[in-house]
C-alpha beads as a LAMMPS data file, in Angstrom:
LAMMPS data file: protein, C-alpha beads

325 atoms
324 bonds

1 atom types
1 bond types

-500.0 500.0 xlo xhi
-500.0 500.0 ylo yhi
-500.0 500.0 zlo zhi

Masses

1 110.0

Atoms # bond

1 1 1 -336.807 -145.764 392.097
2 1 1 -333.128 -144.988 391.523
3 1 1 -330.789 -147.876 390.710
4 1 1 -328.942 -147.683 394.047
5 1 1 -332.235 -147.720 395.953
6 1 1 -333.449 -150.716 393.933
7 1 1 -330.225 -152.538 394.827
8 1 1 -330.769 -151.618 398.496
9 1 1 -334.299 -153.002 398.260
10 1 1 -332.920 -156.243 396.831
11 1 1 -330.600 -156.582 399.831
12 1 1 -333.682 -156.341 402.089
13 1 1 -335.409 -159.039 400.037
14 1 1 -332.419 -161.311 400.574
15 1 1 -332.683 -160.811 404.336
16 1 1 -336.443 -161.484 404.236
17 1 1 -335.852 -164.674 402.259
18 1 1 -332.888 -165.813 404.393
19 1 1 -334.843 -165.580 407.651
20 1 1 -338.270 -166.321 406.095
21 1 1 -339.639 -163.124 407.617
22 1 1 -343.331 -162.271 407.628
23 1 1 -344.955 -159.152 409.141
24 1 1 -344.746 -158.032 411.820
25 1 1 -340.991 -158.509 411.600
26 1 1 -339.196 -158.781 414.942
27 1 1 -336.641 -156.241 413.784
28 1 1 -335.051 -155.834 417.214
29 1 1 -334.246 -159.547 417.417
30 1 1 -333.046 -159.477 413.819
31 1 1 -330.628 -156.566 414.185
32 1 1 -329.066 -158.157 417.275
33 1 1 -327.765 -160.925 415.004
34 1 1 -325.726 -158.287 413.183
35 1 1 -324.824 -155.677 415.799
36 1 1 -324.760 -154.644 419.445
37 1 1 -327.887 -152.626 420.223
38 1 1 -328.642 -149.982 422.827
39 1 1 -331.514 -147.564 423.451
40 1 1 -330.688 -144.196 424.969
41 1 1 -331.321 -140.503 424.474
42 1 1 -329.190 -139.005 421.726
43 1 1 -328.149 -135.404 422.472
44 1 1 -328.149 -134.462 418.781
45 1 1 -331.158 -132.597 417.421
46 1 1 -333.138 -134.689 414.952
47 1 1 -331.048 -137.844 415.430
48 1 1 -333.091 -141.062 415.451
49 1 1 -330.170 -143.479 415.493
50 1 1 -326.437 -143.909 415.108
51 1 1 -324.548 -146.755 413.466
52 1 1 -320.887 -147.177 414.416
53 1 1 -318.112 -149.457 413.108
54 1 1 -319.806 -150.165 409.797
55 1 1 -317.543 -152.504 407.767
56 1 1 -314.637 -151.898 410.185
57 1 1 -312.394 -154.957 410.206
58 1 1 -312.363 -156.829 413.523
59 1 1 -315.142 -154.725 415.071
60 1 1 -318.807 -155.579 415.510
61 1 1 -321.220 -152.826 414.440
62 1 1 -322.861 -150.884 417.247
63 1 1 -326.330 -149.342 416.907
64 1 1 -327.746 -146.687 419.211
65 1 1 -331.447 -145.875 418.860
66 1 1 -332.989 -142.746 420.341
67 1 1 -335.146 -143.894 423.257
68 1 1 -337.351 -140.791 423.107
69 1 1 -338.821 -141.282 419.611
70 1 1 -342.268 -142.933 419.155
71 1 1 -342.577 -146.725 419.112
72 1 1 -343.297 -147.120 415.393
73 1 1 -340.475 -144.755 414.498
74 1 1 -338.148 -146.902 416.616
75 1 1 -339.098 -149.926 414.502
76 1 1 -338.407 -148.071 411.269
77 1 1 -335.139 -146.752 412.716
78 1 1 -334.010 -150.275 413.629
79 1 1 -334.750 -151.455 410.081
80 1 1 -332.986 -148.373 408.699
81 1 1 -329.858 -149.062 410.807
82 1 1 -329.871 -152.680 409.664
83 1 1 -329.843 -151.345 406.124
84 1 1 -326.639 -149.448 406.861
85 1 1 -325.103 -152.648 408.233
86 1 1 -326.118 -154.853 405.297
87 1 1 -325.607 -152.488 402.344
88 1 1 -321.929 -152.975 401.452
89 1 1 -320.982 -149.380 400.603
90 1 1 -322.350 -147.871 403.846
91 1 1 -319.254 -147.552 405.995
92 1 1 -317.855 -145.891 409.098
93 1 1 -320.218 -144.011 411.413
94 1 1 -323.591 -142.653 410.290
95 1 1 -325.853 -140.403 412.342
96 1 1 -329.412 -140.778 411.089
97 1 1 -332.349 -138.464 410.775
98 1 1 -334.830 -141.126 409.700
99 1 1 -337.432 -139.601 407.419
100 1 1 -339.461 -142.307 405.572
101 1 1 -340.424 -139.708 402.979
102 1 1 -336.858 -139.597 401.632
103 1 1 -336.814 -142.235 398.926
104 1 1 -335.605 -140.167 396.011
105 1 1 -332.061 -139.747 394.830
106 1 1 -330.099 -136.752 396.018
107 1 1 -326.911 -135.082 394.877
108 1 1 -326.054 -134.898 398.568
109 1 1 -324.161 -138.112 399.375
110 1 1 -325.513 -138.270 402.930
111 1 1 -329.157 -138.085 401.872
112 1 1 -328.547 -140.542 399.037
113 1 1 -327.290 -143.062 401.607
114 1 1 -330.203 -142.288 403.903
115 1 1 -332.675 -142.860 401.055
116 1 1 -331.107 -146.237 400.355
117 1 1 -331.421 -147.230 404.022
118 1 1 -335.050 -146.076 403.984
119 1 1 -335.748 -148.211 400.908
120 1 1 -334.170 -151.170 402.703
121 1 1 -336.245 -150.534 405.837
122 1 1 -339.486 -150.203 403.898
123 1 1 -338.967 -153.495 402.067
124 1 1 -337.863 -155.298 405.241
125 1 1 -340.895 -154.226 407.266
126 1 1 -343.393 -154.331 404.373
127 1 1 -342.142 -156.928 401.858
128 1 1 -343.533 -156.344 398.368
129 1 1 -344.459 -160.000 397.944
130 1 1 -346.538 -159.838 401.120
131 1 1 -348.077 -156.463 400.207
132 1 1 -349.029 -157.815 396.779
133 1 1 -351.099 -160.523 398.493
134 1 1 -352.926 -157.880 400.537
135 1 1 -353.703 -155.938 397.357
136 1 1 -354.921 -159.119 395.633
137 1 1 -357.451 -159.669 398.419
138 1 1 -358.489 -156.036 398.996
139 1 1 -359.538 -153.690 396.174
140 1 1 -360.193 -150.790 398.545
141 1 1 -356.839 -149.003 398.687
142 1 1 -357.651 -147.152 401.907
143 1 1 -358.485 -150.411 403.699
144 1 1 -355.382 -152.069 402.232
145 1 1 -353.321 -149.124 403.494
146 1 1 -354.772 -149.517 406.999
147 1 1 -354.209 -153.284 406.987
148 1 1 -350.559 -152.943 405.947
149 1 1 -349.860 -150.310 408.598
150 1 1 -351.535 -152.335 411.362
151 1 1 -350.119 -155.769 410.503
152 1 1 -346.611 -154.541 409.755
153 1 1 -346.582 -152.220 412.787
154 1 1 -345.434 -149.225 410.757
155 1 1 -346.620 -145.634 410.672
156 1 1 -349.477 -144.802 408.306
157 1 1 -347.116 -142.519 406.405
158 1 1 -344.466 -145.208 405.896
159 1 1 -347.139 -147.668 404.755
160 1 1 -348.532 -145.141 402.270
161 1 1 -345.086 -144.535 400.781
162 1 1 -344.480 -148.266 400.475
163 1 1 -347.804 -148.697 398.650
164 1 1 -347.131 -145.732 396.386
165 1 1 -344.015 -147.394 394.979
166 1 1 -345.935 -150.581 394.127
167 1 1 -349.188 -149.225 392.709
168 1 1 -349.553 -148.025 389.094
169 1 1 -349.620 -144.364 387.962
170 1 1 -352.602 -142.010 388.362
171 1 1 -353.152 -142.600 392.076
172 1 1 -352.911 -140.034 394.880
173 1 1 -353.311 -140.376 398.627
174 1 1 -353.737 -138.212 401.718
175 1 1 -354.313 -138.624 405.421
176 1 1 -356.892 -136.355 407.043
177 1 1 -356.548 -135.602 410.740
178 1 1 -358.744 -133.139 412.603
179 1 1 -359.744 -131.515 409.309
180 1 1 -356.118 -130.996 408.227
181 1 1 -353.903 -132.773 405.705
182 1 1 -351.524 -134.864 407.806
183 1 1 -349.493 -136.145 404.845
184 1 1 -350.015 -136.794 401.152
185 1 1 -348.338 -138.257 398.093
186 1 1 -348.782 -140.003 394.768
187 1 1 -347.603 -143.002 392.795
188 1 1 -344.738 -142.858 390.297
189 1 1 -345.539 -141.065 387.007
190 1 1 -348.725 -139.500 388.393
191 1 1 -349.096 -135.912 387.093
192 1 1 -351.570 -134.652 389.689
193 1 1 -350.578 -132.190 392.403
194 1 1 -350.653 -133.519 395.956
195 1 1 -352.507 -131.836 398.801
196 1 1 -350.321 -129.607 400.954
197 1 1 -349.476 -130.979 404.391
198 1 1 -350.893 -129.003 407.345
199 1 1 -353.437 -127.270 405.099
200 1 1 -357.206 -127.608 405.480
201 1 1 -358.441 -130.864 403.994
202 1 1 -360.571 -129.936 400.933
203 1 1 -363.763 -132.042 400.765
204 1 1 -363.897 -131.483 396.998
205 1 1 -360.383 -132.787 396.291
206 1 1 -359.966 -134.783 393.068
207 1 1 -363.634 -134.563 392.135
208 1 1 -362.724 -135.824 388.661
209 1 1 -361.339 -139.105 390.079
210 1 1 -362.689 -142.460 388.941
211 1 1 -362.735 -143.866 392.479
212 1 1 -362.342 -142.424 395.957
213 1 1 -361.551 -144.816 398.799
214 1 1 -361.518 -143.717 402.426
215 1 1 -361.122 -145.507 405.727
216 1 1 -361.566 -143.988 409.179
217 1 1 -359.559 -145.242 412.140
218 1 1 -359.400 -143.447 415.450
219 1 1 -358.636 -139.777 414.668
220 1 1 -357.370 -140.336 411.109
221 1 1 -359.098 -140.805 407.757
222 1 1 -357.041 -142.396 404.997
223 1 1 -357.938 -141.257 401.475
224 1 1 -356.915 -142.785 398.131
225 1 1 -358.059 -141.640 394.696
226 1 1 -357.742 -143.372 391.333
227 1 1 -357.459 -140.684 388.675
228 1 1 -358.256 -141.206 385.003
229 1 1 -355.219 -142.054 382.908
230 1 1 -357.271 -141.615 379.766
231 1 1 -360.023 -139.048 379.319
232 1 1 -361.885 -137.808 376.248
233 1 1 -363.823 -134.545 376.383
234 1 1 -366.237 -133.389 373.708
235 1 1 -364.992 -130.376 371.724
236 1 1 -368.425 -129.099 370.659
237 1 1 -367.844 -125.430 371.534
238 1 1 -367.739 -123.257 368.394
239 1 1 -364.979 -121.024 369.794
240 1 1 -361.303 -121.844 369.395
241 1 1 -359.254 -122.494 372.504
242 1 1 -357.671 -119.026 372.532
243 1 1 -361.088 -117.349 372.587
244 1 1 -362.330 -119.691 375.285
245 1 1 -359.253 -118.931 377.372
246 1 1 -359.709 -115.176 376.975
247 1 1 -363.383 -115.464 377.952
248 1 1 -362.558 -117.528 381.041
249 1 1 -359.924 -115.054 382.207
250 1 1 -362.371 -112.198 381.762
251 1 1 -365.097 -114.083 383.663
252 1 1 -362.844 -114.794 386.644
253 1 1 -361.754 -111.164 386.827
254 1 1 -358.170 -111.273 385.559
255 1 1 -357.203 -107.690 384.549
256 1 1 -356.229 -107.199 380.911
257 1 1 -352.735 -106.153 381.969
258 1 1 -352.167 -109.547 383.672
259 1 1 -353.724 -111.851 381.090
260 1 1 -350.660 -112.320 378.917
261 1 1 -348.641 -113.549 381.906
262 1 1 -351.452 -115.851 383.043
263 1 1 -351.838 -117.237 379.521
264 1 1 -348.130 -117.989 379.338
265 1 1 -348.361 -119.817 382.658
266 1 1 -351.396 -121.835 381.530
267 1 1 -349.760 -122.748 378.242
268 1 1 -346.633 -123.726 380.167
269 1 1 -348.590 -126.165 382.336
270 1 1 -350.296 -127.581 379.245
271 1 1 -346.955 -127.963 377.476
272 1 1 -345.424 -129.678 380.481
273 1 1 -348.271 -132.205 380.661
274 1 1 -348.084 -132.859 376.943
275 1 1 -344.314 -133.273 377.080
276 1 1 -344.478 -135.832 379.892
277 1 1 -347.064 -137.941 378.080
278 1 1 -345.326 -137.592 374.717
279 1 1 -342.291 -139.337 376.162
280 1 1 -344.436 -142.327 377.175
281 1 1 -345.692 -145.213 375.064
282 1 1 -349.349 -144.221 375.449
283 1 1 -349.429 -140.880 373.643
284 1 1 -352.952 -139.987 372.521
285 1 1 -355.635 -137.320 372.881
286 1 1 -357.071 -139.260 375.804
287 1 1 -353.808 -139.484 377.752
288 1 1 -352.887 -135.837 377.129
289 1 1 -356.367 -134.736 378.245
290 1 1 -356.103 -136.787 381.446
291 1 1 -352.620 -135.415 382.151
292 1 1 -353.855 -131.830 381.698
293 1 1 -356.755 -132.415 384.072
294 1 1 -354.332 -133.744 386.678
295 1 1 -351.926 -130.836 386.193
296 1 1 -354.518 -128.072 386.520
297 1 1 -356.950 -129.458 389.073
298 1 1 -356.362 -129.053 392.814
299 1 1 -353.838 -126.262 392.368
300 1 1 -354.692 -123.181 394.386
301 1 1 -353.179 -120.836 391.811
302 1 1 -355.436 -122.229 389.062
303 1 1 -358.554 -123.003 391.121
304 1 1 -360.779 -120.272 389.611
305 1 1 -359.614 -121.186 386.120
306 1 1 -360.003 -124.970 386.455
307 1 1 -363.393 -124.661 388.191
308 1 1 -364.849 -122.451 385.448
309 1 1 -367.684 -124.026 383.471
310 1 1 -365.706 -123.647 380.215
311 1 1 -362.487 -125.189 381.526
312 1 1 -363.188 -128.613 380.007
313 1 1 -364.102 -126.993 376.687
314 1 1 -360.746 -125.205 376.735
315 1 1 -358.855 -128.451 377.381
316 1 1 -360.818 -130.297 374.696
317 1 1 -360.164 -127.608 372.086
318 1 1 -356.512 -127.213 373.091
319 1 1 -355.876 -130.948 372.765
320 1 1 -357.796 -131.109 369.486
321 1 1 -355.679 -128.291 368.071
322 1 1 -352.495 -130.010 369.232
323 1 1 -353.258 -133.228 367.362
324 1 1 -354.421 -131.456 364.223
325 1 1 -350.991 -129.874 363.700

Bonds

1 1 1 2
2 1 2 3
3 1 3 4
4 1 4 5
5 1 5 6
6 1 6 7
7 1 7 8
8 1 8 9
9 1 9 10
10 1 10 11
11 1 11 12
12 1 12 13
13 1 13 14
14 1 14 15
15 1 15 16
16 1 16 17
17 1 17 18
18 1 18 19
19 1 19 20
20 1 20 21
21 1 21 22
22 1 22 23
23 1 23 24
24 1 24 25
25 1 25 26
26 1 26 27
27 1 27 28
28 1 28 29
29 1 29 30
30 1 30 31
31 1 31 32
32 1 32 33
33 1 33 34
34 1 34 35
35 1 35 36
36 1 36 37
37 1 37 38
38 1 38 39
39 1 39 40
40 1 40 41
41 1 41 42
42 1 42 43
43 1 43 44
44 1 44 45
45 1 45 46
46 1 46 47
47 1 47 48
48 1 48 49
49 1 49 50
50 1 50 51
51 1 51 52
52 1 52 53
53 1 53 54
54 1 54 55
55 1 55 56
56 1 56 57
57 1 57 58
58 1 58 59
59 1 59 60
60 1 60 61
61 1 61 62
62 1 62 63
63 1 63 64
64 1 64 65
65 1 65 66
66 1 66 67
67 1 67 68
68 1 68 69
69 1 69 70
70 1 70 71
71 1 71 72
72 1 72 73
73 1 73 74
74 1 74 75
75 1 75 76
76 1 76 77
77 1 77 78
78 1 78 79
79 1 79 80
80 1 80 81
81 1 81 82
82 1 82 83
83 1 83 84
84 1 84 85
85 1 85 86
86 1 86 87
87 1 87 88
88 1 88 89
89 1 89 90
90 1 90 91
91 1 91 92
92 1 92 93
93 1 93 94
94 1 94 95
95 1 95 96
96 1 96 97
97 1 97 98
98 1 98 99
99 1 99 100
100 1 100 101
101 1 101 102
102 1 102 103
103 1 103 104
104 1 104 105
105 1 105 106
106 1 106 107
107 1 107 108
108 1 108 109
109 1 109 110
110 1 110 111
111 1 111 112
112 1 112 113
113 1 113 114
114 1 114 115
115 1 115 116
116 1 116 117
117 1 117 118
118 1 118 119
119 1 119 120
120 1 120 121
121 1 121 122
122 1 122 123
123 1 123 124
124 1 124 125
125 1 125 126
126 1 126 127
127 1 127 128
128 1 128 129
129 1 129 130
130 1 130 131
131 1 131 132
132 1 132 133
133 1 133 134
134 1 134 135
135 1 135 136
136 1 136 137
137 1 137 138
138 1 138 139
139 1 139 140
140 1 140 141
141 1 141 142
142 1 142 143
143 1 143 144
144 1 144 145
145 1 145 146
146 1 146 147
147 1 147 148
148 1 148 149
149 1 149 150
150 1 150 151
151 1 151 152
152 1 152 153
153 1 153 154
154 1 154 155
155 1 155 156
156 1 156 157
157 1 157 158
158 1 158 159
159 1 159 160
160 1 160 161
161 1 161 162
162 1 162 163
163 1 163 164
164 1 164 165
165 1 165 166
166 1 166 167
167 1 167 168
168 1 168 169
169 1 169 170
170 1 170 171
171 1 171 172
172 1 172 173
173 1 173 174
174 1 174 175
175 1 175 176
176 1 176 177
177 1 177 178
178 1 178 179
179 1 179 180
180 1 180 181
181 1 181 182
182 1 182 183
183 1 183 184
184 1 184 185
185 1 185 186
186 1 186 187
187 1 187 188
188 1 188 189
189 1 189 190
190 1 190 191
191 1 191 192
192 1 192 193
193 1 193 194
194 1 194 195
195 1 195 196
196 1 196 197
197 1 197 198
198 1 198 199
199 1 199 200
200 1 200 201
201 1 201 202
202 1 202 203
203 1 203 204
204 1 204 205
205 1 205 206
206 1 206 207
207 1 207 208
208 1 208 209
209 1 209 210
210 1 210 211
211 1 211 212
212 1 212 213
213 1 213 214
214 1 214 215
215 1 215 216
216 1 216 217
217 1 217 218
218 1 218 219
219 1 219 220
220 1 220 221
221 1 221 222
222 1 222 223
223 1 223 224
224 1 224 225
225 1 225 226
226 1 226 227
227 1 227 228
228 1 228 229
229 1 229 230
230 1 230 231
231 1 231 232
232 1 232 233
233 1 233 234
234 1 234 235
235 1 235 236
236 1 236 237
237 1 237 238
238 1 238 239
239 1 239 240
240 1 240 241
241 1 241 242
242 1 242 243
243 1 243 244
244 1 244 245
245 1 245 246
246 1 246 247
247 1 247 248
248 1 248 249
249 1 249 250
250 1 250 251
251 1 251 252
252 1 252 253
253 1 253 254
254 1 254 255
255 1 255 256
256 1 256 257
257 1 257 258
258 1 258 259
259 1 259 260
260 1 260 261
261 1 261 262
262 1 262 263
263 1 263 264
264 1 264 265
265 1 265 266
266 1 266 267
267 1 267 268
268 1 268 269
269 1 269 270
270 1 270 271
271 1 271 272
272 1 272 273
273 1 273 274
274 1 274 275
275 1 275 276
276 1 276 277
277 1 277 278
278 1 278 279
279 1 279 280
280 1 280 281
281 1 281 282
282 1 282 283
283 1 283 284
284 1 284 285
285 1 285 286
286 1 286 287
287 1 287 288
288 1 288 289
289 1 289 290
290 1 290 291
291 1 291 292
292 1 292 293
293 1 293 294
294 1 294 295
295 1 295 296
296 1 296 297
297 1 297 298
298 1 298 299
299 1 299 300
300 1 300 301
301 1 301 302
302 1 302 303
303 1 303 304
304 1 304 305
305 1 305 306
306 1 306 307
307 1 307 308
308 1 308 309
309 1 309 310
310 1 310 311
311 1 311 312
312 1 312 313
313 1 313 314
314 1 314 315
315 1 315 316
316 1 316 317
317 1 317 318
318 1 318 319
319 1 319 320
320 1 320 321
321 1 321 322
322 1 322 323
323 1 323 324
324 1 324 325
C-alpha cells in the first residue's frame, strides 16, 4: 500500500476507535455527524457521489449520494465520501466514481485521491483488527470472505480486496458466477496471474496450489487458493534445459521459424520471476521455482507449454543452472 493510502487508512482507524465502531457500521448515521446528506439521482455518468465544501471555512460539507446505485455500493460510497471529509488534503468539490478496486497509487491526482478515499472506506467498514479476529477463528479463506462480506454489509468484491491487503503473499482469489469469472485478484507480492474477469471459469485453475477453498452462496462461488511460496522439483532429466525447451516447443507444434521468439519470451518470464525473488530476503532455488510456476501457470499464452509433461523438468533444470553459475 502506498504511503498516502496507509495514512488514509490510519485516519479511518482513528474514526473507528473514536466512535468504538464494530461491523456493520451505521455509516449513514456516522457521516451525518460530519456533513449534510442527501440521496438523489446524479445526472453525471458514472457518478456515485459528490462531496461539496470540503475544508471550506465557515461551511459545512455537503454529500450527495446517487440514489440509483445498489444498496451495498451506497454504503461504500458513504464511507468513501466520509474519507474525503476526514482526510485533510481532500478539499473543494469532488465528484466520485467509486470503484473499490482502485487501491493503487496513480500519477493522476484525481485517481490518487480516490484510491485514498477507497482505502479509508475499506478500513472503516471492515476494520483490520476485526477482520484479524475472523481470520483467527476461520482457516477457510472462502468462508472467512463470505462472513466478512455478510457481517460488514459490503460487496463480495470489496471484502475480497480488503482481505487481499491483509493476507500474506502467494494467495489468489476469484468469484465464480454462472460459470464465469465475476472478479479476481491476489495478495501483495504474489507472482501468479489472476483469472480474467468475464471469462469462463476454468475448473483446473491453480492445480498446483497447496489448498483450494471454496464457498457457495446463492448464485456465487467464492474461491481462494494458497499457492506454494517454496517448491523444489527434481532435476533428474539427463537433458539440459535448452534441449528440454526445444523438445517441448517441437511437441506442442511451434514452427521452427517462431521458436526463437517464443524462447525469448519464456526466458523473459523466467528472468522476471527470478528478479522479483532475488530482491527479496528469501532467495533460494525453492522460492525461484515457486515464482516460476506462478508466472507460467494459468496464462493462456503459455498454456500448452506449462501443461507439457516436461515443463517441470525444464523449470528444475533452468533453476539448477541458474544457481550453479
